[in-house]
N, C-alpha and C positions, 0 to 999 in steps of 0.2 A: 752633149758629147757625141762624136761620131762612133758608132758601133757597128761591127759586122759579125754576124753569127753564121758560121759555116757548118756544113754537114747536117742540115736540118730537113726534116720531113714537115709536111703541111701541119699535121696535128701538133707537132712539137712547138711550132711558132706561137700557138696560143698561149703557152706558158710565159712567153716574153712580151706579150702584147702591152702589158702595163708600162714597159719601158718607153713605148712610143710617145707617151704624154710629155716627157721632158728631154728626150734624146732623139737623134736621127739614127734609126735602127734599120739596117739592111740585112736581108737574109740570103744565104746562098746554099743551094742544095749540095754543091760540090766541095771538095777539100780545098784548103788554103795551100797553094803551091807557089813556087818561084815564078811560074808562068802567069798566074793571075794576081800575085801580091801587089804589083804595080798599079792595079786598077783601084786599090784601096789605100793609096799612099797617105791619105788624110785621117785614116782610122786611128782612133785613140784607144779603143777597146776592141779586142777580137775574142771570140769564143769558138773553140774547135773541139773535136773529138780526137782520139788517138791516131786516127788515120792521116791527119795532117802532120807533115814533118816540118816543124818550125825551127829550121836551122838558120844560120847567119845569112844565107843567100836569100831567104825569104824575109827575115825581119828587117834587114837593112833597107828594104824597099818601102818600109813603113816608118818614116822618120818621126811621126807624131805619136807613135804607139806608147801608151802609158801602162796598159794592163792587159794580160792574157788570162782569160777565164777558161781553163781547160775543163772539159766535161768528163773528167776521169779522176781517179785517185792518183794514178801514176803520172809523172811528168817528164819521163825519159825522152819523149819526143820533142822536147823544147830545148833550145840552146841556152842553157843557164848562164854560161859565161857572158854571152852577148846581153842577156837581160840584166845582169849585174852591172856591166859596163855602161848601159844606157838607162839605168834606173827604170826598168820595165818590171812591174810587180806581176807575180804569177800566183793565181788562186786556183786551188783544186777542190775536189769534193772528197773530203776525208773518208766518209762512209755513206754508201747508198745501196750496196747490194752484197753485203758480206755473206748473208745466208743464201742469197740467190746464187752466188758463185759456188758456195759450199754444195748446194743441191746439184749443180752441174757436175761437180766432182763425182758424185754418186751416180748420176745419169751415165757418165762415161764408164765408171767402174762396173755398174751393173750390166751395161751393154757388152763389156768385155767378159765379165764373169759368167753371163748366160748366153753369149754369143748371139746377141739379139740381131745385129745387122745381118749375119749369115743366115739366121733362121727366117727372118722376113724375106730376104732375097729368095731363099729356097721355096717358101710356101707360095710366093707370088708366081713362081714358075710352075706351081701345081705339084711340087715335090714335098710330101709330108714325112719323109724319112728323117728320123733323129740321128742317123749316122754322122759321126763327126761333130756333133753339137753339144757334147758333154761339157759342162762348165765346172765351176767350183763355188762352194759356199763362202760367204763372208763371215758368218758367225764363227768365232774362235780364231779367226786369222788376226795377224798383227798389222796394224796400220802405223806407218811412220809418217808423222806430220812435221814438215820442215817449215817453221815459222808459225808462231802462235799469236799472231795479231788477230784482228776481228774476224777475218775469214777463217784462219786456222782453228779458232775457237769454235766456230760453228761446225766445222768439219769434225772436230773431236766429239761434239755433242751427237751429231748424226751417227758417227762410227760406233759410239757407245750404244746408241739405240739399236744398231744392227748386231750387237753382241760381240763387237771386235775388241781386241786388246789394243790399246793406243800407247805409243811412246812418241815423244816429240823432241825436236831440237830447236833452240832459239838462242840468239846471242845474249838475250836478257831474259833468262827463265823467270816465270811467274809462279812461285811455289804456292801461293794462295789459289791459283787456278787449278793446280794438280789436285788439291783437296776438294774443290767444288765440282770438278769435272771427271775425276776418277781416272787419271792417266799419270805417267811418270816421264821425266826428262831423261835424255841420254845424250852422250856425245855423238857427234855426226857419224863417226866410224861404227859405233855400236848400233845406232839406228839403221845404218845401211846394211849391216850383217844380219840383223834380226827381223827386219820387216818383210812381210809378204807383199804389201802395198806401200808405195812411197808416194806422197802427194806434196807438192811444192807450193808454198805461199809466202814468197819473199819478193821485195821490189827489185827492179832492174837498176843496178848501179855497178861501179867497178869491182866491188867486193863480191857480188853475186854472179858476175859474168862467168859462164861455164862452171857454175858451182857443182853441177853434175857433169863429169867428163870421164875419160877412160879409167882414171884411178878410182873414181867413186863407183863406176859400174863393176869394176873388178872386185870391190868389197861387198857388193850386194849378194844376197842369198840367190842361189840359182833358181830361175823361174819367177823372179820378182815381177811385179807390175808397176809401171811408173805412170803417174798422173801429173800433168802440168797445166794449170790454169793461170799461172802467174805472168811471166813474160818469156818470150821465145828464147832470148839470149841466156837464160838461166841454165839451159841444157845445151851441151855440145851435141848437135844433131848428127854430126859425123860419127861421134862416139856411140850415140844411141843406135844408129843403123848397124854398126859393128856388133854391139851387145845383142840386138835382136837377131842378127844373122847367126850369131854363135849360140843362141838359146840362153844366154845369160839372163836376158830380160824376156819374159814370156809374151808380154803385151804392153801397149802404151796407149793412153788416152790423153790427147793433146788438144787444148783449145788455142794454143799459140805456137808460132814458129818464128825463128829469128829473122827470116826474109819475107814474112808474110805480106808486107805492103808491095813488094816487088812481084810476088806471085799474082797478086790482084791486078797488076799492071803489066802483063806479059808484053803487050804491044810496045809499051814504053821501053821495056827492057831490050827488046829486039832492036829498037832504034838507037839506043844509047848505051849498050852494055860496056863498050870500051871507054866511053867518055866518063861514066859515073863510077866505075870501079866496084861493082857489086862483088860480093863474095860468091863466086860461081860454085865452089865446092859445097858451100852451105846451101845454096840454091838447089844443087843436085840432090843433096841429102834430103832437103825438104820434099822434093818430087818423089824420091824413093819412098819416104814415109807415107806420102799420100796414097800409094798404091799397095802397101803391105796389108795383107788380110788381118793380121793381128795388131793393127794400129788403127785407132779411130781418131779422126781429126775433125774438129768443128771450127768454124771461121771466126774465132775470137768472140764468141757469142755467149759466154757463160754469164755475163751481166745482164743479158737482154731479155728481161721480163718487163711487162708493161709497168708494174709497180716500181721496179728498181729504176727504170729510165725516168719515170715521173719524179722520183726523189732526186735523181741526178740533175734534171732540168730545173727543179725548184731551187735546189741549193745553188746552182750556178746563177740563176736570176738573182738570188739574194746576195751572192758574192759581187755581182756587178752593181747592184743597187747600193751596197755598203761602200764600195769603192767610190761611187759617184758622189756620195754625201760625205766623203773624207774619212770614213771609218772602215778601212779595208779589213777583211777577215779571210781566214783559211789561206794565209799567204805561205808559200813554200819556196824552196830554193835559196 
């Protein structure tokens, strides 16, 4: 089979080398885009990470495509309707870095609670004054966990280790989990009003689009901290900017933004902003958040440890191998 694996570094290609024995495998370091999709019109299998936008304009240039092996758990970057219409299977990696992402939640939270970024910047300038660097303890605080899937469960365990009280919301509560992990479920409004820290762990889909917006910020405790390592569209960033400016939200730690692919490609934006119809108000809000002192933003890197990426690559290779032998696994969509 003809296979193209995009967005790969040299060391990552070693994981896929066994595929070369029975298949024509090509590697690309760049993203799959509508500009380069036509070069791979005969591809039967493609593998990408989340930075490739596999919309109809891309996929229709690959008429032989039979399978997409996304190197991610989420698959909101893939045109599901097109794949259904053309019998293109999508395989994901259900779990590979749940505790990795959970650790990143606390990296963001501790950086905010102890004002680590400001402290490091100050001492690098030779200023060792503690003025303005007073933070807050996590012990005894209440953390609200929205989504108790595999990542949310790891977050709960870590939070309990810090001595935090934990409440959670999920559309499918797991009462057995409450007994084993020592937390309780609450409805969404109750969680928003009681939590000192709110962390989001839900997929991107129409039901979770702007799950946290003006109405939800109004219901939050004054001075709450928001952490989002899920997907950028889960939070209405314009509403977040307003909540930060009014002091309703004291700080935010974000690993994702709704227009993050566009921010990475500013040159492309300048060339084609009117042609592509980007949400300019959301882009502006993204840029405001990037510059606020009480906001920490990382570049969608919560998953990015060596161990997690190796698990991701290995499962993706297994997904491709299973499909090639007629036994597809981890199929979604």
